[in-house]
VOROMAR-158351 format. One record per residue: x, y, z of N, C-alpha, C, CB in turn; residue in three letters. Coordinates in steps of 0.2 Angstrom, whole numbers, plus 2048, in hexadecimal, padded with zeros to 3 digits. Glycine has a CB too. Example, Ala and Ser with C-alpha at 12.3 -4.5 7.8 and 13.67 -1.06 7.14 Angstrom:
! VOROMAR-158351
8427E482783E7EA8278427F08278397EA82Dala/8407F58238447FB8248408008278467FD81Dser/
//
This chain:
! VOROMAR-158351
2A549C3C92A84983CF2A84913CC2A44993D5unk/2AE48E3CD2AF4873CB2AE4823D12B54863C7unk/2AA47D3D12A94793D72AC4723D52A24793D9unk/2AE46E3DA2B04673DA2AD4643E02B84663DAunk/2AA45E3DE2A645A3E42AB4543E529F4583E1unk/2AC4533EB2B044D3ED2AC4493F22B744F3F1unk/2AA4433F02A643E3F42AA4393F72A043B3EFunk/2AA4393FE2AF4354022AB42F4042B2439407unk/2AE4294032AB4234052AD41D4012A3423405unk/2B04184042B24124002AC40E3FD2B640D405unk/2A640F4012A040B3FF29E40E3F829B40C404unk/2A04143F629E4173EF2A24133EA29F41E3EFunk/2A94123EC2AD40F3E72AC4083E62B44103E9unk/2A94053EB2A73FD3EA2A03FC3E72A73FA3F1unk/29D4023E62964013E32913FF3E72973FD3DDunk/2924003EE28D3FD3F32874023F42903FC3FAunk/2894093F228340E3F22844123EC2834123F9unk/27F4153EA27F41A3E42804213E72784193E0unk/2844243E328642B3E52814303E328D42D3E3unk/27B4313E62764363E527843D3E726F4333E7unk/27C43D3EC27E4443EF2814483E92834433F4unk/2854463E528844A3E028344D3DB28E4463DCunk/27F4483D927944A3D52754503D82754443D3unk/27344F3DE26F4543E127345B3E226D4523E8unk/27945B3E427D4613E527E4643DE28445F3E8unk/2804603D92814633D227B4673D028345E3CDunk/2754643D126F4673CE26D46D3D22694623CFunk/26F46D3D926E4733DD2734793DB26E4723E4unk/2794773D927E47C3D827C47F3D12854793D7unk/27947B3CC27747E3C62734843C62744783C2unk/26E4833CB2694893CC26D48F3CE2644873D0unk/27348E3D12764943D427C4973CF27A4923DAunk/27C4933C92814963C42884943C628149D3C3unk/28948F3CA28F48C3CC2914863C829048A3D3unk/2974863C42994813C029C47B3C429D4833BAunk/2994753C329D46F3C52A146C3C029746A3C8unk/2A746C3C02AC46A3BB2AE4633BD2B146E3BAunk/2AF4613C32B145A3C52AD4573CB2B945B3C7unk/2AD4513CA2AA44D3D02AF4473D12A344A3CEunk/2B04463D82B54413D92B243C3DF2BC4443DBunk/2B34363DE2B24313E42B942F3E72AD42B3E2unk/2B942F3ED2BF42C3F02BE4283F62C44323F2unk/2C24233F82C041F3FD2C24224042C44193FDunk/2C141F40A2C34214102CA4204122BE41E416unk/2CE42540E2D542440F2D842B40F2D8420409unk/2DB42D4152DE4344152E24364102E143541Cunk/2E743240E2EC4344092E94364022F242F408unk/2E44314002E14323FA2DC4383FA2DD42C3F8unk/2D94394002D543F4002D94464002D143F407unk/2DF4464032E344B4032E544D3FC2EA44A407unk/2E74473F82E84483F12E344B3ED2EA4413EEunk/2DD4493EE2D744C3EB2D64533ED2D04483EDunk/2D74553F32D645C3F52DB4603F22D745D3FDunk/2E145E3F12E74623ED2E54633E62ED45E3EEunk/2E245E3E32E045F3DC2DA4643DB2DE4583D9unk/2D64633E02D04673E02D146E3E12CA4653E5unk/2D646F3E62D74763E82DB47A3E22DB4763EEunk/2DF4763DE2E24793D82DE47B3D32E84743D6unk/2D84783D22D447A3CC2CD47C3CE2D34733C8unk/2CB47C3D42C447E3D62C44843DB2C04783D8unk/2BF4883DB2BE48D3E02BA48A3E62BA4933DDunk/2B54863E52B04833EA2B147B3EA2A94853E8unk/2B24793F02B34713F02AE46F3F52BA46F3F3unk/2AA46A3F32A54673F72A64603F929D4683F4unk/2A745E3FF2A84574012A24544042AE457405unk/2A144E40329B44B40629E444409295449401unk/29B44340F29D43C4122A343D41729E43740Dunk/2A343741B2A943741F2A943B4252AF43941Bunk/2A343D4282A244142E29F43D43429D44742Cunk/29F43743329D4334392A243243E29B42C436unk/2A042E4432A442D4492AA4284492A042B44Funk/2AA4244432AE41E4432B54204412AC41943Funk/2BA41C4412C141E4402C241F4382C5418442unk/2BE41C4342BF41D42D2BB42442B2BC417429unk/2B842742F2B442E42D2B943342F2AE42F432unk/2BD4354292C343A42A2C24404262C9436428unk/2BD4424232BC44841F2BE44E4222B544841Cunk/2BB4504282BD45642B2C445642D2B9457431unk/2C74514302CE4514322D345242C2CF44A435unk/2D144F4262D544F4212D545641E2D344A41Bunk/2CF45941E2CE46041B2D24654202C746241Bunk/2D24644262D546842B2DD46842A2D3466432unk/2DF4614292E64604282E84644212E8459427unk/2E446341C2E64664162E746E4162E1464410unk/2E347141A2E347841A2E647B4212DC47B41Aunk/2EA4764242EE47842A2EA47B42F2F447C428unk/2E44784312E047B4362DF47643C2D947C433unk/2DE4794422DD4744472D64724482DF47844Eunk/2D546C44B2CE46A44C2CC46C4532CE46244Bunk/2C74704532C447245A2BD47045B2C547A45Aunk/2BC46F4622B546C4642B04724642B646946Aunk/2AA4704612A54754622A04734672A147645Bunk/29F47746C29B47547229447447029C47A478unk/29147846C28A47846B28947146728847D466unk/28D46F46228D46945F28D463464292468459unk/29246346829345E46D28C45D47229945F472unk/28946347428346247727D45F47328146947Aunk/27D46146D27845E468279457468278462462unk/27F45546728044D46627E44A46D28844C465unk/27F44D47327D44A47927544947927F44E47Funk/27244F47726B44F47726844A472268456475unk/26B44A46C26844546726843E46A26D445461unk/26E43C46D26E43546F269434475275433471unk/26843947926443847F25D43747D26443E484unk/25B43B47825443B475252434472252441470unk/25743246E25742C46A25842546F25B42B464unk/25A42747525B42147A26041C47725541E47Cunk/26541F47426B41B47227141C47626C41D46Aunk/27641847627C41847A28141D47627F41147Bunk/28342247A28842747728F42547928642E47Aunk/29242347429942147429E42747329B41B470unk/2A44264762A942C4762AA42E46F2AF42A479unk/2AA42946A2AC42B4632A74304602AE42545Funk/2A143046229C43545F29E43C460295433462unk/2A243D4652A44444662A94474612A844546Dunk/2AC44245D2B04444572AC4494522B243E454unk/2A54484522A144C44E2A045345029A44844Dunk/2A34544562A345B4582A945F4572A145B460unk/2AE45C4542B445F4522B446244B2BA45A452unk/2B646844A2B646C4442BD46F4422B0471443unk/2BF47043C2C447543A2C347C43D2C6475433unk/2C847E4402C84854442C548A43F2CF487446unk/2C048E4412BE49343D2B84914382C3497439unk/2B648B4382B14884342AA48B4362B1481434unk/2A648C43129F48E43229B48743329C49242Cunk/29848643829547F43928E47F43729547D441unk/28C479433286478430282473434287476429unk/27D47543827947143C27646B438274475440unk/27646543B27345F43826C45E43C278459438unk/26745F43A26045E43D25E45743C25B46343Bunk/26245343925F44C43726444743925E44B430unk/26A44943D26F44443F274447444273441439unk/27944444527E44644A28444A44728044144Funk/28544944028B44C43D28945343A28E447438unk/28B45843D28A45F43928F45F43428B46543Eunk/28E46442F29346642A29646C42C28F466423unk/29A46E42729E4754282A04784222A447442Dunk/2A147E4222A448241C2AA48541F29F48841Aunk/2AF48541A2B648741C2B848C4162BB48241Dunk/2BA4924182BD4974132C54974152B949E414unk/2C94954102D04954112D349640A2D248F415unk/2D849A40A2DD49A4042D849C3FD2E1494403unk/2D34A03FE2CF4A23F92CB49C3F62D34A53F3unk/2CA4973FA2C64923F82C04913FD2CA48B3F8unk/2BB48E3FB2B548D3FF2B44853FF2AE4903FDunk/2B44824052B447B4062AE47A40A2BA478409unk/2A94764072A347440B2A346C40C29C476407unk/2A246B4132A346441529C4624172A846341Bunk/29945C41429245A41529245341728E45B40Funk/28D45141B28C44A41D28A446416287448422unk/28B43F41628A43B41028243940F28E435410unk/27F43741527843541427443A41127543341Bunk/27043940B26C43E40826744140D26943B402unk/26443D41125F44041626244541A25C43A41Aunk/26844541B26C44B41F26F45041A271448423unk/27244E41527545341027045740D27944F40Bunk/26A45540B26645940726345F40B260455404unk/26045D41125D46341426346841725946141Aunk/26946541826E46A41A27046E41427446541Dunk/27146B40E27346F40926D47540727446B402unk/26747340726247740526147D40B25B474405unk/26247B41126148041626748541825F47D41Dunk/26D48241727248641927848741327648241Eunk/27948240F27E48340A27C48740428147C408unk/2764864022734893FC2734913FE26C4873FBunk/27049340327049B40427749E40526C49C40Bunk/27B49A40828249C40828549D40128749840Cunk/2854983FD2884983F628449E3F22874923F3unk/27E49F3F327A4A33EF27D4AA3F02734A43F1unk/2804AC3F52834B23F628A4B33F22844B43FEunk/28C4AD3F02934AD3ED2924AD3E52974A73EFunk/28C4AC3E328B4AB3DC2874B13D92894A43DAunk/2894B43D32844B93D02824B63CA2884BF3CFunk/2824B03C827F4AD3C227B4A73C32854AB3BDunk/2764A63BF2724A03BF27349C3B926B4A23C0unk/2724963B92724913B326B48E3B327748B3B4unk/26848F3AD26148C3AB2624873A625D4923A9unk/25E4823A725F47C3A225747A3A02624763A5unk/25747839A25147539725246F39324D47A393unk/24F46939425046339124B46238B25045D395unk/24D46138524846037F24945837E24A464379unk/24345537E24344E37D24044C37623E44B383unk/24444737424344536C24243D36C249447368unk/23E43B36723D43436623C43335F23743136Aunk/23F42D35C23E42B35524442C351238430352unk/24942F35425043035025542F35525043734Cunk/25B42C35326042B358265431359265425355unk/26943035E26D43536127243835B272433366unk/27443435727943635227543A34D27C43034Eunk/26F43934B26B43D34626944334A265439344unk/26744335026644935326C44E35326344835Bunk/27244B35527844F35527945234F27E44A357unk/27844E34927945134327545734127944C33Dunk/26E45634326945B34126A461345262458342unk/26D46134B26D46734F27546935026A466356unk/27946734B28046734C28346F34D284464347unk/27F47334928147A34A28047D35127E47E344unk/27B47A35427947D35B27E47B36027247B35Cunk/28147535F28547236428C47536528746B362unk/28E47A36129447D36229348436629747F35Bunk/28D48536828C48B36C28F48A37328548D36Dunk/29248F37629448F37D28F49238229B49337Dunk/28B49638028649838528049B38128949E38Aunk/27A49838127949138427D48B381272490384unk/27E48638528048038227B47B38028547D387unk/27C47737B27747237A27A46B37A274473373unk/27846637E27B46037F27745A37D27E45F386unk/27845637927445037827644A37C27544D370unk/27044737F27144138326C43C38126F44338Bunk/26D43638326943038126842C38726C42C37Bunk/26242938826042538D25842438E263428394unk/25641E39124F41D39224B41C38B24C422396unk/24F41B38624B41A38024A42037B245417381unk/24D42637D24C42C37925243037A24643037Bunk/25343537625843A37625644037925B43B36Eunk/25B44337C25944A37F25E44F37D25944A387unk/25C45537C26145B37B26046038125F45F375unk/26546038526546538B26846C389269462391unk/26447138A26647838826747B38F26047C384unk/26D47E39026F48139627248839527547D399unk/26F48D39827149439727349739E26B498394unk/27949B39E27B49E3A427B4A63A328349C3A5unk/2784A93A82774B03A82774B33AF2714B23A4unk/2784B93B02764BC3B626F4BF3B727B4C23B8unk/26B4BE3B22644C03B12604BA3AF2644C63ACunk/25C4B83B42574B23B22534B33AC2534B13B8unk/2514B93AB24D4BA3A52514B939E24A4C13A5unk/2574BC39F25C4BB39925D4B43982624BF39Aunk/25E4B039D2604A939C25A4A53992614A53A3unk/2544A739B24E4A439824D4A63912484A639Cunk/24F4AC38F24E4AE3882534AA3842504B5387unk/2594A938625E4A538325C49E3822654A5387unk/25949B38725649438625049438125349138Dunk/24C49838224649937D24849937624149E37Funk/24D49D37425049E36E25349736B2554A336Dunk/25749436F25A48E36D25548836C25F48C371unk/25048837124A483370247484369245484376unk/24548A36824248B36124648935B240493360unk/24D48A35C25148835625148035625848A357unk/25147D35C25147535C24A473359252473363unk/24547635B23E47435923E47535123947835Cunk/24147A34E24047B347244475344244482345unk/24947334724D46D34424A46634525446E346unk/24846534B24545E34C23E45D34C24845D353unk/23A46334D23346334C22F45D34F231463345unk/22D45934B22845334D22B44E352225450347unk/23244E35223544935623644B35D23C448353unk/23445135F23445336622D45236923545B366unk/22E44E36E22744C372226450378227445373unk/22B45337B22A45638123045A384228452386unk/23045D38A23646038D23645E39423546838Cunk/23C45F39723D45E39E23A4583A123A4643A2unk/2354583A52334523A822E44E3A42304543AFunk/22C45039E22744D39A22A446398226451393unk/22544139822743A39522243939022643539Bunk/22343438B21F43338621843138922242D382unk/21842D38E21142B39120D431394212425396unk/21143539720D43B39A20B44039421243F39Funk/20F44138F20C445389206442386212446384unk/20743B3852014383821FB438386203430380unk/1FB43738C1F64373911F243E3911F8435398unk/1F74433911F444A3911F044C38B1F944F392unk/1F34493851EF44A37F1E944737E1F4448379unk/1E94403811E243D3811DD4403851E4435384unk/1DF44238B1DB4463901D844C38C1DE448396unk/1DD4503891DA4563861D54553811E145A383unk/1D645037D1D244E3771CC44A3791D644B372unk/1CC4483801C64443821C643D37E1C0447382unk/1CC43A37E1CC43437A1CF42E37F1D1434374unk/1CD42837D1CF4223811D341D37D1C841F384unk/1D64193811DB41437E1DA40D3811E241737Eunk/1DC40837E1DD4013811E33FE37D1D63FD380unk/1E63F93801EC3F737E1EC3EF37E1F23F9382unk/1EF3EC3791F03E53781F83E43771EC3E2373unk/1FB3E037C2023DF37B2043D837B2063E3381unk/2093D637820C3D03782133D037A20C3CD371unk/2183D237621F3D13782213D637E2243D3372unk/21D3DC37F21F3E138421C3DF38B21C3E7382unk/2183DA38B2163D73912123DC39621B3D4394unk/20F3E139420C3E63982103EC39920A3E239Eunk/2163ED39621A3F23972163F93952213F2394unk/2133F838F20F3FE38C20A40039120C3FD386unk/2063FC3942013FD39920440039F1FC3F739Aunk/2093FD3A120C4003A720F4073A72133FB3A9unk/2114093A12144103A020E4143A0217410399unk/20841239D20241739C2004183A31FD414398unk/1FF4123A71FC4133AE2004153B31F940C3B0unk/2064163B120B41A3B62094213B72124193B4unk/2054243B320442B3B31FD42C3B720342E3ACunk/1FD4303BC1F74313C01F24343BB1F84363C5unk/1EC4313BC1E64333B81E542F3B21E643A3B7unk/1E942A3B11E94263AB1E24233AA1EE4213ABunk/1DE4213AF1D841E3AF1D34223AB1D541C3B6unk/1D44293AA1CF42D3A61CF42B39F1D14343A7unk/1D542839D1D54273951D741F3941DA42B392unk/1DB41C3981DD4153971D841039A1E441439Aunk/1D540C3961CF4083981D04013991C9409393unk/1D53FE3951D63F73951DD3F63921D13F4391unk/1E13F13951E73EE3931E73E73941ED3F2396unk/1EA3E338E1EA3DC38F1F13DA38C1E43D938Bunk/1F33D538F1F93D238D1F73CB38A1FF3D1392unk/1F83CA3831F63C43801FD3C137D1F13C537Aunk/2003BD3812073BB3802073B537B20A3BA386unk/2023B137C2023AB3781FD3AC3721FF3A537Cunk/1FE3A736D1F93A83671F23A63691FC3A2362unk/1F13A236E1EA3A03701E73A63731EB39A375unk/1EB3AA3771E83B037B1E63B53761EC3B3380unk/1EA3B63701E83BB36B1E23B93681EE3BB366unk/1E13B23671DB3B03641D53B03681DC3A9361unk/1D63AE36E1D03AD3731CE3B33761D13A8378unk/1D33B83781D13BE37C1D03C43771D63C0380unk/1D43C43721D33CA36D1D03C83671DA3CC36Bunk/1CF3C23651CB3C035F1CF3C03591C53C435Funk/1D63C035A1DA3C03541D93BA3501E23C1356unk/1D83BA34A1D63B43461DC3AF3461D53B633Eunk/1DA3A93471DF3A33471E23A33401DB39D349unk/1DF3A433B1E13A43341E73A93331DC3A532Funk/1E63AF3361EB3B43361F13B23391E83BB339unk/1F13AF33F1F73AD3421FA3A733F1F53AB34Aunk/1F63A333C1F939D3381FC39F3321F3398337unk/1F93A432E1FC3A63282023AB3291F73A9324unk/2013B032D2063B532E20A3B53342023BC32Eunk/2083B133920C3B133F20A3B63442133B233Eunk/20B3B434B2093B935020D3C035020B3B6357unk/2133BF34D2173C634C2163C834521E3C534Eunk/2113CC3432103CE33D20C3D433D20C3C8339unk/20C3D73372073DD3362003DC3372093E032Funk/1FE3D63341F73D43341F53D333C1F63CE330unk/1F93CF3401F73CE3461F73D434B1FC3C934Aunk/1FC3D934A1FC3DF34D1F53E334B2023E334Cunk/1F33E33451ED3E63431E73E43461ED3E633Bunk/1E63DD3471E03DB34A1E03DC3511E03D3348unk/1E63DB3541E73DD35B1E43E435D1EE3DB35Eunk/1E73E93591E53EF35B1DD3F13591E93F4356unk/1DB3EE3541D43EF3521CF3EC3571D23ED34Bunk/1D13E63591CC3E235D1CC3E43641CE3DB35Dunk/1D23E63671D23E936E1CE3F036E1D93EA370unk/1CF3F43691CB3FA3691C33F83681CD3FE362unk/1C13F43641BA3F23641B73EE36A1B93EE35Dunk/1BB3EA36D1B93E63731B73EB3781BE3E1375unk/1BC3F037A1BB3F437F1B83FB37D1C23F6382unk/1B73FC3771B34023741B74083761AC402377unk/1BE4083751C240E3761C341236F1C840D37Aunk/1C54183701C741C36A1CD4193661C842336Bunk/1D241736A1D84143671D940D36A1DE418369unk/1DC4093651DF4023671E64023651DB3FC364unk/1EA40036A1F24003691F43F936A1F540636Dunk/1F83F63651FA3EF3662023EF3651F63EB361unk/2053EA36820C3E836720D3E13662103EB36Cunk/2103DE3612123D73612193D735E20D3D335Dunk/21D3D33612243D235E2283CD3612273D935Funk/22E3CD3602333C83622383CC3672373C435Dunk/2383CB36D23C3CF3722433CB3732393D0378unk/2433C53712493C137224A3BF37924F3C5370unk/2503BC37B2563BB3762563B637125C3BA37Aunk/2513B13722503AC36D2493AD3692503A5370unk/2473A93642413A93612413AD35A23C3AD365unk/2473AF3582473B33522493AE34C24D3B8352unk/2483B03462493AC34024D3B133B2433A933Dunk/24F3AF3362523B333024C3B832E2543AF32Aunk/2463B632D2413BB32B23E3BF33023C3B7327unk/23E3BC33623B3C033C2403C03422353BD33Eunk/2453C434124B3C43462483C734D2503C9344unk/24C3C535224B3C835924C3D03582513C635Eunk/2473D335B2463DB35B2413DD35624D3DD359unk/23E3D83522393DA34D2323DB3512383D5348unk/22F3E13502293E23542243E634F22B3E735Aunk/21E3E43502193E834C2143EB3512143E3348unk/2133F235020E3F63542083F83502123FC357unk/2023F73531FC3F93501F83FE3531F83F334Funk/1F64033501F24083531EB40934F1F640F353unk/1E64073521DF40834F1DB40E3521DB401350unk/1D941134D1D541734E1CF4183491D941E34Funk/1C941834C1C34183471C44133421C241F343unk/1C441433C1C440F3371CB40E3341BF410331unk/1D04113371D74103341DB40D3391D9417332unk/1E04093361E540633B1EC4073381E43FE33Bunk/1F040933C1F740B33A1FC40533D1F941233Cunk/2004033392053FE33B20C40033A2043F7337unk/2103FF33F21740133F21B3FB340219407344unk/2203FA33C2253F433D22C3F733F2263F0336unk/22E3F53452353F73472393F13482343FB34Dunk/2403F23482443ED34A2493F034F2483EA343unk/2493EE35524D3F135A2533EC35B2493F2360unk/2593F035D25F3EC35F25F3EC3672653EF35Cunk/2633E83692643E83712613E23742613EE374unk/2613E237B25F3DC37E2573DC37F2623DC385unk/2553D738224D3D738324A3DD38624C3D1387unk/24D3E038B24A3E538F24A3EB38A24E3E7395unk/2503EC3862503F238224B3F137C2573F337Funk/24A3EB3792453EA37423E3EC3772453E3371unk/23C3E937D2363EB37F2343F23812353E7386unk/23A3F53832393FD38523840037E23F3FF389unk/23C3FF37923C40237323540237024140036Eunk/2323FB37022C3FA36D2263FE37122A3F336Eunk/2263FE37722140237B22240A379222401382unk/22840C379229413377226415370230415378unk/22841036B22541236421E41236422840D360unk/21B40D36821340D36821141436B21140736Dunk/21341637021141C37321242236E21541E37Aunk/21842236B219427366215427360221427364unk/21342135E20E42135820742435B20C419357unk/2054233611FF42636320042D3641FD42336Aunk/20643036720743736720643A36020E43836Aunk/20A43735B20A43A35520243B35220E436350unk/1FF4353531F84363501F443B3541F442F351unk/1F443B35A1F144035E1F344835C1F2440365unk/1F944835A1FB44F3581FB45035020345035Aunk/1F844B34D1F744C3451FD44C3411F4453344unk/20244834420944734120944133D20E448346unk/20D44033820E43A33421143433921343B32Eunk/20E42E33821042933C21642533920A42433Eunk/21642433321B42132F22142532F21941E328unk/22642333322C42733423242233522C42D339unk/
//
């Protein structure tokens, strides 16, 4: 079954609100094995919506519309759908009574235009709205299924889960299962090249994506048997792991910080951090994970040279001779914060996040990361491209990945 989602609302086109409805619906349809091939945003205009319905009906079996069910003159979704399918609008008495009850309970003034929400295309299956006054509906016409839903997520989500999902489940005999493999330390083009033979598969499919500082590979399998779909996913995951190995840090909802925190907890190890150019971003990432206090003991932002010397005890001679952004300073920051707090690990970051402050020998984006453990200190030098936020994020991610690699016994110099 092919589905098209049409989101109605001029506010979507103006960027005044974010269209989260389509994302939610697409995710739910995926679990039913229903393919979403097209998503369209259209303003509150009858002629343009009619055009969208014509296009959708020519290429899709299932059309889901969101928005435009309110009482105002520009709420025209039901009327336009009825016109497109040559159906009369008829009043539903139960819905009318519910609208009256809703306004009476909320002690609000019931205006005549609210009764517009009790009109539905003839023969439609009405979907009750327990969180508002605009019910949805399902229309079956010309071998098409049309689902009309309210726009506010607080109304759409429960209506879809309680009424639309069970209805659509009866129409689909397939499921789609996905798993996301998360990769750090190599770029999207290199990942693409390394797994290129897997990318040509049609079922399961493997799709590379990039965002939030790392690369992902989404494996998607379709089957009428959940066990078979899982077996297909498992096989392709093994193939990907054989190719990418140590660059894979997690799956699905894993983050670098959650993976690192779990490893520290499992091994009963503790960590402290000392940051300069990242301004506490590394500590923020770590402490965003519930239970971080079990392993994260201390974090300090030593942004100035003086704070590096006075708080962390970095040698003034080191900074004078090598500079605040140097391997030597990163080393002392990591060792000293570990020793001051008496943690198992000390993790440091110092660099130039820009947009100014760079030189020929030390350009914007140059960052040194130090990882101290027992009597050994590892230093990683990176040069990141992009704006200040991207440089700071990349630096924090590399720091976490250094720690992940050490905890897993992997090489750090990569």
